[in-house]
C-alpha positions in Angstrom: 32.1 18.9 71.3 35.4 18.8 73.2 35.9 15.5 75.5 38.4 15.9 78.3 41.2 13.6 77.8 41.3 10.5 80.2 43.8 10.6 82.5 45.9 7.8 83.8 47.8 6.9 86.8 48.2 9.0 89.7 46.3 11.7 87.9 43.5 9.7 87.6 43.5 8.9 91.1 43.5 12.5 92.1 40.8 13.5 89.8 38.7 11.2 91.7 39.5 13.0 95.1 38.0 16.4 93.5 34.3 16.6 92.4 34.1 17.8 89.1 32.1 20.5 87.5 29.7 23.1 89.2 29.6 21.6 92.9 33.5 23.0 93.4 32.2 26.7 93.0 29.1 26.2 95.0 31.3 24.7 97.6 33.7 28.0 97.7 30.7 30.3 97.7 30.0 29.9 101.9 33.5 30.0 102.5 34.3 33.5 100.8 31.2 34.8 102.2 32.4 33.8 105.5 35.8 35.4 105.1 34.4 38.7 103.9 32.1 39.0 106.7 34.9 38.5 109.3 37.1 40.8 107.4 34.2 43.6 107.5 33.4 43.1 111.1 37.2 43.1 111.9 37.4 46.4 110.1 34.1 47.9 111.8 35.4 46.7 115.3 38.7 48.4 114.5 36.8 51.6 113.5 34.6 51.6 116.7 37.6 51.0 118.8 39.7 53.7 117.4 36.5 56.3 118.0 36.3 55.3 121.4 40.0 55.6 122.3 40.2 59.0 120.6 37.0 60.0 123.0 38.7 59.0 125.8 41.8 61.0 124.8 39.5 64.2 124.4 38.2 63.5 127.8 41.7 62.8 129.5 42.7 66.4 127.7 39.7 68.2 129.3 40.2 66.5 132.6 43.9 67.5 132.5 42.9 71.0 131.5 40.3 71.3 134.4 43.1 69.7 137.2 45.4 72.4 135.9 42.9 75.2 136.4 41.7 73.8 140.0 45.5 73.9 140.6 46.1 77.2 139.9 43.1 77.9 141.8 44.3 76.1 145.0 47.7 78.5 144.6 45.9 81.5 144.5 43.7 80.5 147.3 46.8 79.4 149.3 48.7 82.9 148.6 45.7 84.6 150.0 45.6 82.5 153.0 49.4 83.4 153.5 48.7 87.0 152.8 46.1 87.3 155.6 48.1 84.6 158.1 51.0 87.5 158.0 51.9 89.1 161.1 51.2 92.6 159.7 47.8 91.8 158.5 46.7 90.2 161.4 48.2 93.1 163.4 46.1 95.6 161.0 42.8 93.3 161.2 43.2 93.2 165.1 43.4 97.2 165.0 40.6 97.3 162.8 38.6 95.8 165.4 39.9 97.9 167.8 42.2 95.6 169.8 45.6 97.1 171.3 48.7 95.3 172.4 48.3 93.8 176.1 50.0 95.6 179.1 51.9 93.8 181.7 50.6 90.5 182.3 49.9 89.1 185.9 50.1 85.5 186.5 47.8 83.3 189.4 49.7 80.5 191.2 47.7 77.4 191.7 46.9 78.7 195.4 45.3 81.8 194.1 48.3 84.6 194.7 48.6 86.9 192.1 52.1 87.5 190.8 53.1 90.7 189.2 51.2 93.8 189.0 49.0 93.9 186.1 49.0 97.0 183.8 46.3 98.2 181.4 46.8 97.7 177.7 48.4 101.1 176.0 47.2 102.9 173.5 49.6 103.5 171.0 49.6 105.2 167.4 51.8 103.2 164.9 51.1 103.1 161.3 49.4 100.1 160.0 50.9 98.3 156.9 48.1 97.7 154.4 46.7 94.2 153.5 47.1 92.9 149.7 43.7 93.7 148.8 43.9 97.1 150.1 47.0 98.2 147.9 45.8 100.7 145.0 42.7 101.6 147.0 42.4 104.6 149.3 42.9 103.3 152.8 40.3 103.9 155.4 40.9 105.7 158.5 41.8 103.1 161.5 39.9 103.9 164.4 41.3 103.8 167.7 39.5 102.7 170.6 39.2 104.9 173.4 38.4 103.8 177.1 34.8 105.0 178.1 34.7 103.2 181.3 36.9 101.9 184.1 36.3 98.8 186.2 38.5 98.4 189.3 40.5 95.1 189.9 41.8 94.1 193.2 44.3 91.5 193.5 45.2 89.7 196.8 48.7 90.5 196.9 48.1 94.1 196.6 45.0 96.0 197.0 45.9 98.6 194.5 43.0 99.0 192.3 43.7 98.7 188.4 41.5 100.1 185.9 40.9 97.9 182.6 39.8 100.1 179.4 35.9 99.0 178.4 35.8 97.7 175.1 34.1 100.3 172.7 32.0 99.1 169.5 34.1 100.2 166.6 32.8 100.3 162.8 33.7 97.4 160.6 35.4 98.1 157.5 34.0 97.1 154.1 36.1 94.6 152.2 35.8 94.0 148.5 35.6 90.4 147.8 37.7 88.4 145.6 35.6 87.4 142.6 37.9 85.3 140.4 41.4 84.1 141.0 44.3 85.4 139.3 46.0 83.0 136.5 49.7 82.7 136.0 50.4 84.2 132.7 52.4 81.9 130.2 50.4 78.6 131.3 
C-alpha cells in the first residue's frame, strides 16, 4: 500500500486546514449544481426576454403600417373635402339643387325702412364645371328651375310690388359613393 509522505512545517499546517478524502468532493457538488442552475436560469431568462422583444418589434411594425395606411386614408379624405369645398363644386351642387345667383339686395334700417330696390334672382344658363367624381362619367343634364308662381313683395319706401320666384322641386341626382380611398403608388 502506498502511504502518503508526512508533511512538515508550513505544508503540514496548510494540510490540516483542508479536510482529507471524499468529504472535499461532496462539498463541491452543491456549489457546482447551484452554478449550473444559475447559468441555465439566466440563459432561459435571456431567451424569454429575446422572444418578448422580437414579438414587440413585430407589433410595432404592424402598428407603423396601420398608422401609415390611416394617414394615407386621412389625406385622401382631406383631398375629397377640398374638392367638394371648391367654389366650382359648390356652384355646381347649388345649381343641381335648383339655386340661382341672387338678384339686387335690399337692406333694412333699424327703424324698418328699406334701402335699395330688391330685384328677383336672374335665371342664367352657364356652363357647369364637373365635380371630381363626375369626371369620366356621362354628365347628367342640370335642371334649371322655372318660376311657377310669383308672390308680391311690398316695401315701405316704395310701394312697387316685386315678384319673387317660388321654389320648385327638382330631382336629386344620383351620386356614386367612393368605396375605398386611393393609395399613393410607391409607398
